[in-house]
TORLUMLUM-859304 format. One record per residue (C-alpha): x, y, z; residue in one letter; chain; residue number from 1. Coordinates in steps of 0.05 Angstrom, whole numbers, always signed. Each point is the difference from the previous one (the first is absolute). Layout:
N
{site {X,Y,Z},A,A,NUM};
...
This chain:
388
{site {+41,+490,+18},M,A,1};
{site {-2,+9,-71},N,A,2};
{site {-61,-26,-40},F,A,3};
{site {+22,+9,-70},D,A,4};
{site {+43,-49,-39},F,A,5};
{site {+54,+29,-37},S,A,6};
{site {-2,-5,-83},K,A,7};
{site {+45,-63,-2},E,A,8};
{site {-44,-30,+61},Q,A,9};
{site {-67,+13,-36},Q,A,10};
{site {+32,-26,-68},S,A,11};
{site {+20,-59,+38},F,A,12};
{site {-63,-11,+29},K,A,13};
{site {-37,+3,-70},E,A,14};
{site {+50,-48,-24},D,A,15};
{site {-12,-54,+47},V,A,16};
{site {-73,+7,-5},R,A,17};
{site {+4,-5,-74},A,A,18};
{site {+38,-61,+1},F,A,19};
{site {-41,-36,+50},L,A,20};
{site {-62,+21,-39},T,A,21};
{site {+30,-37,-61},R,A,22};
{site {+31,-55,+36},R,A,23};
{site {-53,-27,+50},V,A,24};
{site {-67,+9,-34},P,A,25};
{site {-60,-9,+51},P,A,26};
{site {-7,-78,-15},E,A,27};
{site {+71,-8,+33},R,A,28};
{site {-7,+44,+60},Q,A,29};
{site {+0,-28,+67},E,A,30};
{site {-67,-10,+32},V,A,31};
{site {-4,+9,+76},F,A,32};
{site {-7,-63,+31},G,A,33};
{site {+28,-40,-53},V,A,34};
{site {+67,-36,-9},E,A,35};
{site {+23,-51,-49},Y,A,36};
{site {+70,-23,-27},D,A,37};
{site {-13,+37,-70},G,A,38};
{site {-14,+63,+27},Q,A,39};
{site {+64,-4,+41},Y,A,40};
{site {+38,-19,-61},Q,A,41};
{site {-31,+57,-47},F,A,42};
{site {+19,+48,+62},G,A,43};
{site {+72,-24,-11},R,A,44};
{site {+0,+14,-74},E,A,45};
{site {-26,+70,+10},V,A,46};
{site {+57,+7,+54},A,A,47};
{site {+57,-22,-38},S,A,48};
{site {-24,+47,-56},E,A,49};
{site {-3,+58,+50},L,A,50};
{site {+68,-15,+28},A,A,51};
{site {+26,+0,-72},Q,A,52};
{site {-18,+75,+1},R,A,53};
{site {+30,+14,+73},R,A,54};
{site {-72,+12,+18},W,A,55};
{site {-10,-58,+56},L,A,56};
{site {+52,+22,+49},A,A,57};
{site {+0,+77,-31},V,A,58};
{site {+13,+27,+69},G,A,59};
{site {+63,-40,+10},W,A,60};
{site {+75,+22,-19},P,A,61};
{site {+24,-24,-69},E,A,62};
{site {+59,-39,+31},E,A,63};
{site {-59,-48,+34},H,A,64};
{site {-37,-6,-70},G,A,65};
{site {-51,+57,+16},G,A,66};
{site {-14,+56,-38},G,A,67};
{site {+41,+51,+40},G,A,68};
{site {-58,+44,+16},K,A,69};
{site {-38,+10,+69},G,A,70};
{site {-52,-12,+40},P,A,71};
{site {-53,+38,-27},I,A,72};
{site {+13,-36,-78},E,A,73};
{site {-8,-62,+47},Q,A,74};
{site {-66,+16,+30},A,A,75};
{site {-25,+20,-62},I,A,76};
{site {+15,-63,-35},F,A,77};
{site {-27,-37,+63},N,A,78};
{site {-67,+39,-3},E,A,79};
{site {-11,-11,-77},Q,A,80};
{site {+18,-73,+12},M,A,81};
{site {-54,-3,+48},G,A,82};
{site {-53,+35,-41},Y,A,83};
{site {+13,-40,-62},G,A,84};
{site {-10,-63,+43},M,A,85};
{site {+66,-28,-24},V,A,86};
{site {+4,-80,+33},P,A,87};
{site {+45,+13,+61},R,A,88};
{site {+75,-27,+0},T,A,89};
{site {+64,+15,+26},G,A,90};
{site {-31,+39,+58},I,A,91};
{site {+43,-25,+60},T,A,92};
{site {+64,+9,-40},G,A,93};
{site {-15,+66,-25},L,A,94};
{site {-40,+30,+61},G,A,95};
{site {+47,-35,+55},F,A,96};
{site {+66,-35,-19},V,A,97};
{site {+28,+52,-45},G,A,98};
{site {-9,+53,+46},P,A,99};
{site {+33,-38,+57},A,A,100};
{site {+57,-21,-43},L,A,101};
{site {+8,+70,-22},M,A,102};
{site {+9,+24,+75},V,A,103};
{site {+23,-57,+32},F,A,104};
{site {+32,-47,-52},G,A,105};
{site {+72,-14,-16},S,A,106};
{site {+25,+23,-75},L,A,107};
{site {+6,-74,-10},E,A,108};
{site {-70,-9,+19},Q,A,109};
{site {-24,+52,-40},Q,A,110};
{site {+35,-15,-58},A,A,111};
{site {-30,-74,+5},Q,A,112};
{site {-69,+17,+23},Y,A,113};
{site {-21,+67,-30},L,A,114};
{site {-1,-7,-73},P,A,115};
{site {-34,-62,-8},P,A,116};
{site {-61,+30,+42},I,A,117};
{site {+3,+65,-37},A,A,118};
{site {+0,-47,-71},A,A,119};
{site {-62,-37,+26},S,A,120};
{site {+45,-75,-5},E,A,121};
{site {-17,-18,+78},V,A,122};
{site {-56,-2,+45},E,A,123};
{site {+2,+11,+75},Y,A,124};
{site {-41,-12,+57},C,A,125};
{site {+1,+25,+75},Q,A,126};
{site {+7,-41,+63},G,A,127};
{site {-21,+44,+57},F,A,128};
{site {-59,-31,+34},S,A,129};
{site {-2,-67,+33},E,A,130};
{site {-49,-45,+33},P,A,131};
{site {+7,+29,+69},N,A,132};
{site {+23,+69,-26},V,A,133};
{site {-43,+59,-29},G,A,134};
{site {-2,+65,+19},S,A,135};
{site {+56,-8,+49},D,A,136};
{site {+44,-21,-55},L,A,137};
{site {+62,+17,+49},A,A,138};
{site {-22,-62,+36},S,A,139};
{site {+18,-50,-57},L,A,140};
{site {+22,-69,+13},E,A,141};
{site {+41,-25,-64},L,A,142};
{site {+67,-11,+20},R,A,143};
{site {+64,+10,-48},A,A,144};
{site {+62,-26,+44},D,A,145};
{site {+67,+16,-26},R,A,146};
{site {+42,-68,-21},D,A,147};
{site {+70,+29,-28},G,A,148};
{site {-19,+32,-66},D,A,149};
{site {-72,-19,-1},E,A,150};
{site {-64,+7,+43},Y,A,151};
{site {-47,-51,+9},V,A,152};
{site {-74,+19,+1},L,A,153};
{site {-54,-40,+39},N,A,154};
{site {-69,+20,+10},G,A,155};
{site {-58,+31,-46},S,A,156};
{site {-31,+57,-33},K,A,157};
{site {-72,+14,-7},M,A,158};
{site {-43,+30,-51},F,A,159};
{site {+54,+1,-49},T,A,160};
{site {-31,+37,-65},S,A,161};
{site {+29,-10,-75},Y,A,162};
{site {+41,-61,+32},V,A,163};
{site {-23,-48,-62},Y,A,164};
{site {+37,+43,-45},N,A,165};
{site {+50,+24,+41},A,A,166};
{site {+77,-11,-17},D,A,167};
{site {+27,+32,+66},Y,A,168};
{site {-34,+15,+64},M,A,169};
{site {+21,+66,+42},Y,A,170};
{site {-5,-21,+69},L,A,171};
{site {+15,+17,+72},L,A,172};
{site {+23,-50,+57},A,A,173};
{site {+23,-1,+64},R,A,174};
{site {+81,-2,+13},T,A,175};
{site {+6,+7,+63},D,A,176};
{site {-58,-22,+51},P,A,177};
{site {+40,+26,+62},Q,A,178};
{site {-8,+73,-26},A,A,179};
{site {-62,+46,+13},P,A,180};
{site {-55,-25,-54},K,A,181};
{site {+13,+64,-46},H,A,182};
{site {+75,-3,+7},R,A,183};
{site {+10,-75,-16},G,A,184};
{site {-26,-4,-71},I,A,185};
{site {+36,-5,-74},S,A,186};
{site {-22,+12,-69},M,A,187};
{site {+14,-48,-48},F,A,188};
{site {-13,-21,-80},I,A,189};
{site {-13,-73,-6},A,A,190};
{site {+3,-35,-67},D,A,191};
{site {-64,-38,-7},M,A,192};
{site {+29,-63,-26},K,A,193};
{site {+42,-12,+63},T,A,194};
{site {-10,-75,+26},P,A,195};
{site {-44,+1,+66},G,A,196};
{site {-50,+51,-31},I,A,197};
{site {-76,-20,-6},S,A,198};
{site {-63,+25,-2},L,A,199};
{site {-72,-11,+17},R,A,200};
{site {-58,+37,-35},A,A,201};
{site {-38,+50,+38},L,A,202};
{site {-56,+29,-57},P,A,203};
{site {-25,+76,+23},Y,A,204};
{site {-66,+32,-3},I,A,205};
{site {+23,+46,-53},S,A,206};
{site {+5,-60,-52},G,A,207};
{site {+86,-1,+13},A,A,208};
{site {+34,-59,+18},M,A,209};
{site {+53,+6,+54},A,A,210};
{site {+36,-51,+48},A,A,211};
{site {+28,-23,+59},Q,A,212};
{site {+76,-2,-9},T,A,213};
{site {+39,-50,+34},F,A,214};
{site {+80,+1,+16},F,A,215};
{site {+24,-68,+22},D,A,216};
{site {+81,+10,+4},N,A,217};
{site {+4,+50,-55},V,A,218};
{site {+68,+19,-13},R,A,219};
{site {+15,+70,-22},L,A,220};
{site {+68,+34,-23},P,A,221};
{site {+23,+54,+49},A,A,222};
{site {-6,+39,-58},T,A,223};
{site {-70,-6,+1},A,A,224};
{site {-6,+49,+64},L,A,225};
{site {-20,+70,-23},I,A,226};
{site {+24,+59,+44},G,A,227};
{site {+24,-16,+65},E,A,228};
{site {-11,-61,+41},E,A,229};
{site {-48,+14,+58},N,A,230};
{site {-21,+65,-41},R,A,231};
{site {-51,-31,-39},G,A,232};
{site {-64,+24,+37},W,A,233};
{site {+25,+76,-14},Y,A,234};
{site {+20,-19,-71},H,A,235};
{site {-72,-24,-17},A,A,236};
{site {-37,+59,+39},M,A,237};
{site {+40,+54,-42},T,A,238};
{site {-23,-34,-65},T,A,239};
{site {-67,-20,+19},L,A,240};
{site {-17,+69,-11},D,A,241};
{site {+12,+4,-78},F,A,242};
{site {-60,-52,-2},E,A,243};
{site {-51,+41,+39},R,A,244};
{site {-8,+61,-50},S,A,245};
{site {-43,-45,-39},G,A,246};
{site {-13,+36,-64},L,A,247};
{site {+0,-74,-38},E,A,248};
{site {-59,-22,+41},R,A,249};
{site {-37,+74,+1},Y,A,250};
{site {+5,+1,-78},G,A,251};
{site {-31,-71,+1},R,A,252};
{site {-51,+19,+48},T,A,253};
{site {-21,+62,-39},R,A,254};
{site {-5,-32,-61},R,A,255};
{site {-48,-46,+31},A,A,256};
{site {-38,+61,+23},F,A,257};
{site {-4,+36,-63},D,A,258};
{site {-21,-57,-40},D,A,259};
{site {-55,-10,+46},F,A,260};
{site {-22,+72,+0},V,A,261};
{site {-6,-7,-74},E,A,262};
{site {-37,-65,+6},F,A,263};
{site {-47,+34,+52},C,A,264};
{site {-12,+61,-54},K,A,265};
{site {-14,-48,-63},T,A,266};
{site {-37,-61,+32},T,A,267};
{site {-68,-8,+22},G,A,268};
{site {-24,-38,+63},L,A,269};
{site {-76,-5,+22},N,A,270};
{site {-25,+42,-59},G,A,271};
{site {+51,+62,+7},R,A,272};
{site {+71,+11,-14},V,A,273};
{site {+34,-13,+67},I,A,274};
{site {+36,+69,+4},S,A,275};
{site {-72,+35,+5},D,A,276};
{site {-8,-18,+73},S,A,277};
{site {+19,+59,+47},P,A,278};
{site {+28,-56,+47},T,A,279};
{site {+44,-26,-53},V,A,280};
{site {+25,+71,-20},K,A,281};
{site {+19,+14,+72},H,A,282};
{site {+37,-63,+9},K,A,283};
{site {+40,+6,-55},L,A,284};
{site {+12,+70,+17},A,A,285};
{site {+29,-18,+67},E,A,286};
{site {+37,-55,-27},I,A,287};
{site {+37,+51,-49},K,A,288};
{site {+16,+52,+54},A,A,289};
{site {+29,-56,+43},A,A,290};
{site {+41,-26,-61},F,A,291};
{site {+24,+66,-19},D,A,292};
{site {+32,+5,+68},V,A,293};
{site {+30,-65,-4},W,A,294};
{site {+37,+17,-66},S,A,295};
{site {+25,+67,+34},L,A,296};
{site {+23,-46,+62},L,A,297};
{site {+40,-43,-48},C,A,298};
{site {+32,+50,-41},W,A,299};
{site {+20,+39,+66},N,A,300};
{site {+36,-68,+13},V,A,301};
{site {+37,+10,-68},A,A,302};
{site {+16,+68,+11},W,A,303};
{site {+27,-12,+69},L,A,304};
{site {+44,-58,-37},Q,A,305};
{site {+25,+52,-52},S,A,306};
{site {+20,+48,+52},S,A,307};
{site {+47,-54,+28},G,A,308};
{site {-52,-17,+61},A,A,309};
{site {-15,-62,+20},V,A,310};
{site {-74,+5,+18},P,A,311};
{site {-24,-47,+58},N,A,312};
{site {-60,+29,+32},A,A,313};
{site {-24,+30,-69},E,A,314};
{site {+11,-65,-30},A,A,315};
{site {-50,-34,+53},S,A,316};
{site {-48,+58,-13},V,A,317};
{site {-9,-14,-71},A,A,318};
{site {+3,-76,+12},F,A,319};
{site {-58,+3,+49},L,A,320};
{site {-46,+53,-35},H,A,321};
{site {+6,-41,-65},G,A,322};
{site {-12,-65,+36},T,A,323};
{site {-57,+23,+31},E,A,324};
{site {-31,+42,-58},Q,A,325};
{site {+5,-63,-52},R,A,326};
{site {-42,-39,+52},L,A,327};
{site {-53,+54,+1},K,A,328};
{site {-3,-1,-70},F,A,329};
{site {+0,-70,-10},A,A,330};
{site {-63,-1,+50},Q,A,331};
{site {-34,+59,-35},S,A,332};
{site {+7,-27,-64},A,A,333};
{site {-30,-68,+27},M,A,334};
{site {-57,+36,+27},E,A,335};
{site {-13,+40,-62},I,A,336};
{site {-6,-65,-47},L,A,337};
{site {-37,-42,+52},G,A,338};
{site {+11,-77,-20},P,A,339};
{site {+30,+15,-62},H,A,340};
{site {+61,+26,+34},G,A,341};
{site {+12,-72,+27},T,A,342};
{site {+11,-34,-72},L,A,343};
{site {+71,-19,-15},R,A,344};
{site {+31,+15,-70},G,A,345};
{site {-17,-73,-32},D,A,346};
{site {-79,+23,+4},S,A,347};
{site {-25,+28,-60},Q,A,348};
{site {-43,+55,+40},W,A,349};
{site {+67,+16,+42},A,A,350};
{site {+8,+81,+1},P,A,351};
{site {+68,+25,-21},L,A,352};
{site {+24,-73,-10},R,A,353};
{site {-15,-16,+79},G,A,354};
{site {+47,+62,+23},T,A,355};
{site {-50,+23,+52},I,A,356};
{site {-3,-75,+30},E,A,357};
{site {+73,-4,-6},G,A,358};
{site {+21,+60,+32},I,A,359};
{site {-45,-12,+55},H,A,360};
{site {+32,-64,+20},R,A,361};
{site {+68,+36,-12},E,A,362};
{site {-18,+59,+47},S,A,363};
{site {-12,-50,+56},M,A,364};
{site {+76,-12,-1},H,A,365};
{site {+14,+58,+49},L,A,366};
{site {+65,-18,+29},H,A,367};
{site {+48,+2,-60},G,A,368};
{site {+65,+37,+18},A,A,369};
{site {-26,+2,+70},G,A,370};
{site {-67,+3,+35},T,A,371};
{site {-39,+64,+7},S,A,372};
{site {+16,-1,+73},E,A,373};
{site {+69,-11,-12},I,A,374};
{site {-4,+68,-49},H,A,375};
{site {-42,+37,+48},R,A,376};
{site {+56,-15,+58},N,A,377};
{site {+54,+25,-52},I,A,378};
{site {-38,+66,-13},I,A,379};
{site {-12,+6,+74},A,A,380};
{site {+72,-8,+26},Q,A,381};
{site {+41,+25,-58},R,A,382};
{site {-49,+50,-31},G,A,383};
{site {-28,+35,+59},L,A,384};
{site {+53,-23,+49},G,A,385};
{site {-47,-32,+47},L,A,386};
{site {+25,-56,+52},P,A,387};
{site {+7,-73,-20},R,A,388};
């Protein structure tokens, strides 16, 4: 693994950071655990400007609306977006749907769907989990029955994040109930305005608003099928690894840590500067060491992608380590601040605009992109060659 950026990559990193510093001042930056519509709309404005510079999808081919670079440049951009605390938009389209279409979509589908994603003109949500299906995703029950030139969908999806701003859903549905469970699943893109789709709100502890999504005789054209019928499980598992490098999430969490360290160095508590305490020093040193490892694990995934490999166990290692270290940081920060750490951003006494309280809530969401147990299974089976 080469740890150095090229001159062009370093220049790109500096350009992105300078733009975000200017365009997203501290008062407009996202705060952990706080979401509201004005914040989202601001994020869309910034994303649109980034798309005009061909930065938003800088790693995509130019014919799809991207910047024509590669995974390293995309990773640089993602990390800077996280560290800049830019309000999140377009994550599903850029991280899941785009890679899936580039690998499995037809030329017509690529021309229809990819440029609007790269231009930040559309928002996607993901329809994987269901009321009775979580980690065992291959047991999903949403039916998609072929009827001439259409598929008819019935069932529901659970924990649909970003759905209230979504134009499309990227989903998995069962197209062959007689086949073994992994082999009877297909991948679709559904227009959220399609008759028969309805929502029931599900608020998250992190502050986000998701939904249970219902499908009642929803008719999708056959052209909504992505890839081969009954091969959707394998298509989805291939593209999931693009999300699990997690550099945007690392950058966002690292920003919270760096701000917290500065706060401890400049703020008094109980008559002395917080960082004067040996216990605090040791906690912060331990967190920094773990975060530096997290960074290297994420960059290893990006490097593997740049070399043409599809990281699998490596991606799960990075995701699992990051998930657990984010929680440890949040818990340690709460211990250091004591009761002040529980204050939300609407309190004038809240440290760092309520960042610590917010990241503590977010860090308890341990199952995004798979539970810790699922990632350990992937590492054991695919990384170590151990039996199922």
